[in-house]
N, C-alpha and C positions, 0 to 999 in steps of 0.2 A: 504494500500500500504506500509506504513512504517513498519508494523508488518511483512508482507511477505518479504520485503526487508531485514530486520534484519535476518529472518530465512533463506532465500534462499542465500543471498549474504554473510553474516557474518558467519552463522552457517554451512551451507552446502557447502560453498566455490564455488558457481556457477558463480560468477562474473557478467558480463553484461547480460548473458543469464538469470540468476536468477532475475535480476532487470527487465528485459523485461517480464518474466513470472509473476512477482509480479504486475507489472503495468497492464498487460492484465487481470489478475484475478480480481484485484480491479475494473477495468472499467466494467467488466461483472457483478460484484456484484452490483455496483452502477446502472447499466442499469436495472437489474432485480428489484432492490428496486424501481426505478423510475416507471417501469411498474406496480409494485404492488400498488403504490400510485395512478397512473392513473386508475387502475382497481377498486380502492376502497377497496382493501384488506389490505392495510397498511395506517396508518394515515399520513398526510403530516406534514411538520415541524411546522406548526402553530397549530397542534393538531386536525385539522378538517379532516374528512374522505372524504370530497368532494373536488376534484380538480376543476380547472377552466373549464374543459371540461366534467364535469359530473353534473347531477342534480338528486335530489331524486325522486324516482317514488312513486306512490300512496301506494305501499306495504312497503315502507321504504328501499328498496334495492337501490343501486346506479346503475344508468344506464348511460353508456357513450352516449354523443351526437355525432352522426356521420354526422353532417352537416357542410359544409364549410361556413364561414362567408361571408356576402355580400361584394362586392367590395367597396361600399361606407363606410362600417364599418372599413375596414382595409387600405383604401387609405391614410389617414393621417399618419398611422404608416409606410407605405412603403415610402412615401415622406420624412418623418422625418429621416428614417434610411438609405436612399439610399446613402448618402455620406459616412457613416461609412461602409456600405456594399461594396461600390466601393473601399474604402481604404483597406479593409480587403482582397479583391480579388487581388488587386495590390501587397499588402504585401506578400501574399502567392505565387504569381507568382515570385516575386523578390527573396524570400527565396528559392523556389524550383530551380530557375535558378542558384543561388549561390551554392547550394548543388551539383547540376549537374556539374557545372564548377569545384568545388573543387575535385569531384570524377574523372572527366575527366583529369584534369591537373596532378593529381598524378598518374593516370593510364598510362599516356604517358611518364612518367619519366623512367630512367634506373632502379632505385630501386623501384620496383612495390609494394612490400608488406610493407616496412617501410614507403615509401612516401605516399601511399594511406591511411594507418591507421593514420599517424600523420596529414596529411592534412585534412582529414575528421573529425578527433577528434578536431583539432583546429577550424574548421568551426562550429562544434556543440557547442563548448564553446562560441564562438562569437555569435551564434544564441541564445543561452540561455540568455546571457547578454542582447542582443538586445530585446528579448521578455520581459524580466523583466522590462527594461526601458519603453517599449511600454505599458505594463500593468499598470505601475505606472502612465504614462501620461494619459491613459484611465481612471484610477480611479480619478485622479485630474480633468479631464475634466467632468466626470460624477458629481462629487461633485460641481464643479462650475456651471454646468447647473442646478443642483437642487437649488442652491442658487439664481441664476438669475430668474428661473421660480418661 
């Protein structure tokens, strides 16, 4: 992403459109690499060729396991993560509502183009700062849970 940002934004002067293209291309490359690891074509980060959903076959090839785990196996994970899942859903709804309100409030003003862009830009800056603080808190919470456990 950084390399594409430098090329598209700084060198080719594409601005935000170049940053969007760079992010999209980087996400697709990451998704394809992830699928390659899952398929056993690429080694994972720990150097193993076998991911958590694959098992070696008798011929030595990697064969994906296409079975859903039993409810009793995943129930403790669902119970343990339900509060975090609910918090994430509420946070996404709140952020989406704030973005919609920022876009609507600027669209109803007399100066539509300048008001819309500045209001939404200010909202995006505040959103990025909020998410940064949220991720920092999540990291601290994860570390403290690991220490307690």
